[in-house]
C-alpha positions in Angstrom: -4.7 13.3 -58.0 -4.5 17.3 -57.8 -7.5 17.3 -55.2 -6.4 14.4 -53.2 -3.0 16.3 -52.8 -4.2 19.4 -51.8 -6.4 17.7 -49.0 -3.4 15.7 -47.7 -1.7 19.0 -47.3 -4.2 20.9 -45.8 -4.3 17.6 -43.2 -0.2 17.8 -42.5 -0.8 21.7 -42.2 -2.8 21.0 -39.0 -0.9 20.5 -36.0 -3.3 18.4 -34.3 -3.0 15.5 -36.6 1.0 15.8 -36.1 0.1 14.9 -32.4 -2.5 12.2 -33.8 0.5 10.9 -36.0 3.4 10.9 -33.4 0.6 9.2 -30.3 -0.2 6.4 -33.0 3.6 6.2 -34.2 4.2 5.6 -30.0 1.7 2.7 -29.4 2.9 0.9 -32.9 6.5 1.1 -31.5 5.3 -0.2 -28.1 2.9 -2.8 -29.4 6.0 -4.3 -31.7 7.9 -4.1 -28.9 5.9 -6.2 -26.9 5.2 -8.8 -28.9 9.0 -9.0 -30.3 9.8 -9.5 -26.5 7.3 -12.5 -26.4 8.9 -13.8 -29.6 12.5 -13.8 -28.0 11.4 -15.6 -24.8 9.7 -18.2 -26.8 12.7 -18.6 -29.2 15.0 -18.6 -26.2 12.8 -21.0 -24.5 13.0 -23.5 -27.5 16.6 -22.9 -28.5 17.0 -24.0 -24.5 14.9 -27.2 -24.8 16.5 -28.3 -28.7 20.1 -28.1 -27.0 18.8 -30.2 -23.7 17.5 -33.0 -26.0 20.5 -32.9 -28.0 22.7 -33.0 -24.7 20.7 -36.1 -23.6 20.6 -37.9 -27.1 24.2 -37.6 -27.0 24.4 -39.2 -23.6 22.0 -41.7 -24.4 24.6 -42.4 -27.6 27.6 -43.1 -25.6 26.1 -44.5 -23.2 25.0 -47.7 -25.6 28.2 -47.8 -27.5 29.8 -49.3 -24.0 26.9 -51.3 -23.0 23.1 -52.3 -23.1 20.6 -50.2 -21.0 17.3 -50.6 -19.0 14.5 -49.3 -21.5 13.7 -47.6 -17.7 16.9 -45.8 -18.1 15.7 -43.8 -21.1 12.1 -43.9 -21.0 11.8 -42.3 -17.6 13.6 -39.3 -19.1 10.8 -37.1 -20.7 11.1 -36.4 -24.7 10.4 -32.7 -25.5 7.6 -32.1 -27.9 8.5 -29.0 -29.0 5.9 -26.2 -31.3 8.5 -24.0 -33.2 8.6 -20.0 -32.9 6.2 -18.4 -34.6 6.5 -17.2 -38.3 5.7 -13.3 -36.8 5.5 -13.2 -33.2 6.1 -9.1 -33.2 3.1 -9.3 -35.4 0.2 -10.8 -32.5 0.7 -12.8 -29.3 -2.4 -14.4 -30.0 -2.8 -17.5 -27.6 1.0 -18.5 -27.8 0.8 -17.0 -24.2 -2.3 -19.0 -23.0 -1.3 -22.3 -24.9 2.3 -24.5 -23.9 4.5 -24.4 -26.7 6.5 -27.7 -25.1 4.9 -31.0 -24.0 7.4 -33.2 -21.7 6.5 -36.8 -22.7 7.4 -39.6 -20.6 5.9 -43.2 -20.8 5.4 -42.7 -16.9 3.4 -39.1 -17.2 1.5 -40.3 -20.5 -1.9 -39.6 -18.7 -1.1 -37.0 -16.6 -2.6 -33.3 -17.1 -0.1 -30.8 -19.4 2.7 -30.0 -17.7 4.1 -27.9 -20.5 4.4 -24.2 -19.2 7.3 -24.0 -16.7 7.1 -19.9 -16.7 4.6 -18.5 -14.4 2.6 -15.7 -15.5 0.1 -13.2 -13.5 -3.9 -14.2 -14.1 -5.1 -11.0 -14.8 -2.5 -10.1 -17.6 -3.3 -13.0 -19.4 -7.2 -12.3 -19.0 -6.2 -8.9 -20.1 -4.2 -10.1 -23.0 -1.0 -8.2 -23.9 -0.5 -4.9 -25.7 1.1 -6.0 -29.2 0.9 -4.8 -32.8 -2.5 -6.8 -33.3 -3.9 -5.0 -30.3 -2.9 -1.6 -31.5 -3.9 -2.5 -35.4 -7.5 -3.8 -34.4 -8.2 -1.6 -31.1 -6.5 1.5 -32.1 -5.9 2.0 -35.3 -9.9 2.6 -35.7 -10.0 5.6 -33.0 -6.9 7.3 -34.8 -8.5 6.9 -38.3 -11.9 8.1 -36.7 -10.0 11.1 -34.7 -8.3 12.2 -38.0 -11.3 11.6 -40.3 -14.4 11.8 -38.3 -14.9 15.8 -39.7 -15.1 15.1 -43.6 -18.3 17.7 -44.5 -20.3 17.8 -40.9 -18.3 21.3 -40.2 -19.4 22.5 -43.1 -22.2 21.8 -43.0 -22.7 23.4 -39.5 -20.9 25.9 -40.3 -22.9 26.5 -43.4 -20.6 26.4 -45.8 -21.2 23.3 -47.3 -24.1 24.8 -49.6 -21.3 27.0 -51.3 -19.5 24.2 -51.7 -22.4 22.0 -53.4 -22.9 25.2 -55.4 -19.5 24.5 -57.1 -21.0 21.2 -58.9 -18.8 19.7 -56.6 -19.5 15.8 -56.6 -20.1 15.3 -52.9 -19.0 11.8 -52.7 -16.0 12.1 -55.2 -14.8 15.4 -53.0 -15.6 13.3 -49.1 -14.3 10.0 -50.2 -11.1 11.9 -51.5 -10.8 13.5 -48.2 -11.2 10.7 -46.3 -8.6 9.2 -48.2 -6.0 12.1 -47.8 -6.7 11.9 -43.8 -6.1 8.3 -43.7 -3.7 7.8 -45.7 -0.4 8.6 -43.4 -2.3 6.5 -40.5 -2.7 3.4 -43.1 1.3 4.0 -44.1 2.2 4.4 -40.4 -0.1 1.3 -39.9 1.5 -0.8 -42.8 5.3 0.3 -42.4 4.4 -1.3 -38.5 3.8 -4.7 -40.1 6.8 -4.3 -42.5 8.9 -3.9 -39.5 7.6 -6.7 -37.5 7.9 -9.1 -40.6 12.0 -8.5 -39.9 11.8 -9.7 -36.4 11.8 -12.8 -37.6 14.2 -15.8 -38.1 11.9 -17.5 -40.3 12.3 -17.6 -44.4 9.5 -17.5 -46.6 7.0 -15.3 -44.5 6.8 -13.1 -47.6 3.0 -13.7 -48.3 2.6 -13.9 -44.5 3.6 -10.0 -44.4 2.0 -9.0 -47.6 -1.7 -10.6 -46.4 -0.9 -8.8 -43.2 -0.8 -5.5 -44.7 -3.6 -5.9 -46.6 -5.7 -7.0 -44.2 -4.6 -3.7 -42.4 -5.2 -1.6 -45.7 -8.6 -3.2 -46.3 -9.7 -2.9 -42.6 -8.7 0.6 -42.6 -10.9 1.4 -45.8 -14.3 0.2 -43.6 -13.2 2.2 -40.9 -13.0 5.3 -43.6 -16.1 4.4 -45.2 -17.6 4.7 -41.5 -16.5 8.1 -41.3 -18.5 9.0 -44.8 -20.8 7.6 -44.2 -21.6 9.5 -40.5 -21.0 12.3 -42.2 -23.6 12.0 -44.3 -26.0 12.3 -41.3 -24.1 14.2 -38.7 -25.2 17.8 -38.9 -22.1 19.5 -36.7 -19.0 17.9 -36.2 -19.6 17.1 -32.2 -22.1 14.5 -33.8 -20.0 13.0 -35.9 -17.7 12.7 -33.3 -20.2 11.2 -31.3 -21.4 9.1 -33.9 -18.4 7.7 -34.7 -17.4 7.0 -31.8 -20.5 4.9 -30.8 -19.9 2.9 -33.9 -16.0 2.4 -32.6 -17.4 0.8 -29.4 -20.2 -1.1 -30.9 -18.3 -3.2 -33.7 -14.5 -3.4 -31.4 -16.4 -3.8 -27.5 -19.6 -4.7 -28.0 -20.3 -7.3 -31.0 -17.1 -9.3 -29.7 -18.1 -9.5 -26.2 -21.6 -10.5 -27.0 -20.4 -13.3 -29.2 -17.9 -14.7 -26.8 -20.7 -15.0 -24.1 -23.0 -16.9 -26.8 -20.1 -18.7 -27.7 -19.7 -20.0 -23.9 -23.7 -20.4 -23.7 -24.1 -22.8 -26.5 -20.5 -24.3 -26.0 -19.3 -24.1 -22.5 -16.1 -25.5 -21.5 -15.5 -28.3 -19.1 -13.7 -27.2 -16.1 -9.9 -27.5 -16.2 -10.2 -28.4 -12.5 -13.0 -30.9 -13.3 -10.4 -32.7 -15.8 -7.8 -32.5 -12.9 -10.1 -34.0 -10.1 -11.2 -36.7 -12.7 -7.4 -37.9 -13.2 -6.4 -37.8 -9.7 -9.6 -40.3 -9.2 -8.7 -42.1 -12.0 -5.4 -42.7 -11.0 -6.4 -43.3 -7.2 -8.8 -45.9 -8.3 -6.1 -47.9 -11.0 -3.8 -48.1 -7.9 -6.1 -50.0 -5.7 -6.5 -52.4 -8.7 -3.0 -52.3 -10.0 -2.3 -55.8 -9.5 -5.8 -57.0 -11.1 -4.9 -54.6 -13.9 -1.9 -56.4 -14.6 -3.1 -59.9 -14.5 -5.8 -58.3 -17.1 -3.2 -57.5 -19.3 -1.4 -60.3 -19.4 -4.9 -62.1 -20.1 -4.9 -60.1 -22.7 -1.7 -59.8 -24.9 0.0 -63.1 -23.6 3.1 -62.8 -26.4 4.1 -60.0 -23.6 4.3 -61.9 -20.5 7.3 -62.5 -18.9 8.3 -66.0 -17.3 6.7 -66.6 -14.1 3.6 -63.9 -14.6 5.7 -61.7 -11.6 4.0 -58.4 -11.5 6.7 -55.9 -11.0 6.8 -52.3 -10.1 7.1 -51.2 -13.7 4.9 -53.7 -15.8 2.3 -52.6 -12.6 2.9 -48.7 -13.6 2.3 -49.3 -17.2 -1.2 -51.2 -16.6 -2.4 -48.3 -13.9 -1.5 -46.0 -16.7 -3.5 -47.5 -19.9 -6.4 -47.7 -16.9 -5.8 -44.5 -16.4 -5.9 -42.9 -19.8 -9.0 -45.5 -20.5 -10.7 -43.3 -17.8 -9.4 -39.9 -19.0 -10.3 -40.6 -23.0 -13.9 -39.3 -22.3 -13.4 -36.1 -20.5 -10.6 -35.2 -22.6 -12.6 -35.7 -25.9 -15.3 -33.4 -24.1 -13.1 -31.0 -23.6 -11.1 -30.7 -27.0 -14.8 -30.9 -28.9 -16.3 -27.9 -26.8 -12.9 -25.6 -27.7 -13.5 -27.1 -31.4 -17.0 -26.3 -31.8 -16.1 -22.7 -29.7 -13.7 -21.3 -32.6 -15.9 -22.9 -35.6 -18.5 -20.7 -34.2 -16.3 -18.0 -34.0 -15.3 -18.5 -37.7 -18.4 -18.7 -38.8 -19.8 -15.4 -36.9 -17.1 -13.1 -37.3 -17.9 -11.0 -39.9 -20.5 -9.6 -37.6 -17.7 -7.3 -36.6 -14.7 -6.5 -38.6 -12.6 -6.4 -35.9 -12.8 -9.9 -34.7 -12.2 -10.9 -38.7 -8.9 -8.9 -39.3 -7.5 -10.3 -35.2 -7.9 -14.0 -36.2 -7.0 -13.4 -40.0 -3.6 -11.4 -38.0 -2.9 -14.4 -35.4 -3.8 -16.7 -37.8 -0.6 -14.7 -39.8 1.5 -14.5 -37.3 1.4 -18.5 -36.7 0.0 -17.6 -33.2 -4.1 -18.6 -33.5 -6.2 -21.4 -32.6 -5.6 -23.6 -35.3 -1.8 -24.1 -35.4 -1.7 -24.8 -31.4 -4.6 -27.5 -32.3 -2.1 -29.0 -34.8 0.5 -29.7 -31.9 -1.7 -31.0 -29.7 -3.3 -33.3 -32.4 0.8 -34.3 -33.1 1.7 -34.2 -29.4 -1.7 -37.0 -28.8 -0.3 -39.1 -31.4 3.6 -39.2 -30.3 2.5 -40.1 -26.9 0.8 -43.1 -28.6 4.1 -43.8 -30.5 6.1 -43.6 -27.1 4.0 -46.2 -25.5 4.0 -48.6 -28.3 7.9 -48.1 -28.4 8.7 -48.7 -24.9 5.7 -50.5 -23.2 6.6 -54.3 -25.1 10.4 -53.8 -24.4 9.3 -53.0 -19.9 7.3 -56.5 -20.4 10.0 -58.6 -22.3 12.2 -57.4 -20.3 14.4 -56.1 -23.9 17.6 -54.3 -23.1 18.4 -51.0 -25.3 21.3 -51.7 -27.6 23.2 -49.2 -29.9 21.2 -50.5 -32.8 17.9 -49.2 -31.0 19.2 -45.4 -31.4 17.8 -44.5 -34.7 15.0 -45.9 -33.7 14.1 -43.7 -30.9 10.8 -41.8 -30.9 11.4 -38.7 -31.8 8.8 -35.3 -31.9 9.2 -33.4 -34.9 6.1 -31.1 -35.8 4.5 -30.7 -39.0 3.7 -27.6 -39.7 -0.3 -27.7 -41.4 -0.5 -26.9 -45.2 -0.4 -23.7 -46.5 -3.4 -23.8 -48.7 -5.5 -24.1 -45.0 -4.2 -20.9 -43.6 -4.6 -19.1 -47.0 -7.4 -19.9 -47.0 -8.5 -18.8 -44.0 -7.3 -15.8 -43.9 -8.0 -14.9 -47.5 -12.1 -15.7 -46.3 -12.1 -13.4 -43.7 -10.2 -10.8 -45.9 -12.9 -11.0 -48.4 -15.4 -10.7 -45.2 -13.9 -7.4 -44.2 -13.5 -6.1 -47.7 -17.1 -6.8 -48.3 -17.9 -4.9 -45.3 -16.3 -1.9 -46.2 -17.8 -1.9 -49.5 -20.9 -2.3 -48.0 -20.4 0.4 -45.7 -18.7 3.3 -48.8 -22.2 2.3 -51.0 -24.2 3.3 -47.8 -22.2 6.6 -47.7 -23.0 6.5 -51.5 -26.0 6.7 -51.5 -26.3 9.4 -48.3 -24.1 11.5 -49.7 -25.9 12.3 -52.9 -26.3 16.7 -53.6 -30.5 16.2 -52.8 -29.4 14.8 -49.4 -26.7 16.8 -48.1 -28.7 20.1 -49.1 -31.7 19.1 -47.3 
């Protein structure tokens, strides 16, 4: 411990290290502010949607107290399916700025493409991603750690003082690991402090486990990069060579491997074009419109119990029949699109340990509640709710059955159900174990390389 304390004091005496710490603290604060602003916007949007839904429900209840209503007056007004704001929005924006958190669902829009995003975003900004806390922790934390710890013994070897140190009977691995910890500890303390600060910027309760796991991911990820610094110093014969090698490893793990994985994923499971989805939807709608009356007659043949007296195909019945036909035509396209995205994510989950940066980012977005799996659960529940809306209102339209105040309690209402806690804990724990395994491997290789015989060579 005395050696660790001495190394820490020597580290903090260097003015350059204070500059590094100040720059890192500034980037952390900026990342938290960006993530928090997105979280506040999501919360405001959710509150506005909930207020609008509550007001509409109140108006419907008051109207039904006075008289029965034509179901078209109620079903024509969209029901808002809302994904609640993320548990830790300031930690990671994730996919929350790309995927809709709201869906407007009405009987007339069941088969139209998603219209959930009301706000406009710069496409270039969406493509580049947000400068949030997760970006700082995954992409920039390694740089600050390597800047602080790249020269653990390479400079001593270059100046010739390393042989003198080894002659004192110092255990090289113990000495260099303590130097790495001393130089990395202030940076890691700032990183963990930023995670804790982000954890306070939420209205959700019971997020303590998420915050603790996020801090643990950051620490283990940081230890991996300190082990890399020690490994590099086992080979480098000068401080400049150590800095070059450390920077090259950062480029490989943080930039090259994630990019290659993205290329492989897109090549193996290419996503159908969203333009194709919209085009096929419009084509199916146009074809169904031409056959509207035929579709109505066919529907009543299949469902004679819903046929009104006289079999008059009014506009409502015609629209419902057209939508059913459009839905059947679009199901294969939607399923192909969703399956492609699912296979992409599964491939990322399988190969995320090729780079600790991928594993760390996946874990942080999962903990923040802005990752792929939470949005997928939302879309699955929205799809199921569309069926509930159709099954509730469609028979009333066909039977010309008015709504009464007795129906208020049975109106379809969307309520998102969070996935089981064990699922996201399993994903995060698996990622954490993978990062720890990579860190242990780097440390073992460094210990082998930092033997007295090899250092003295």
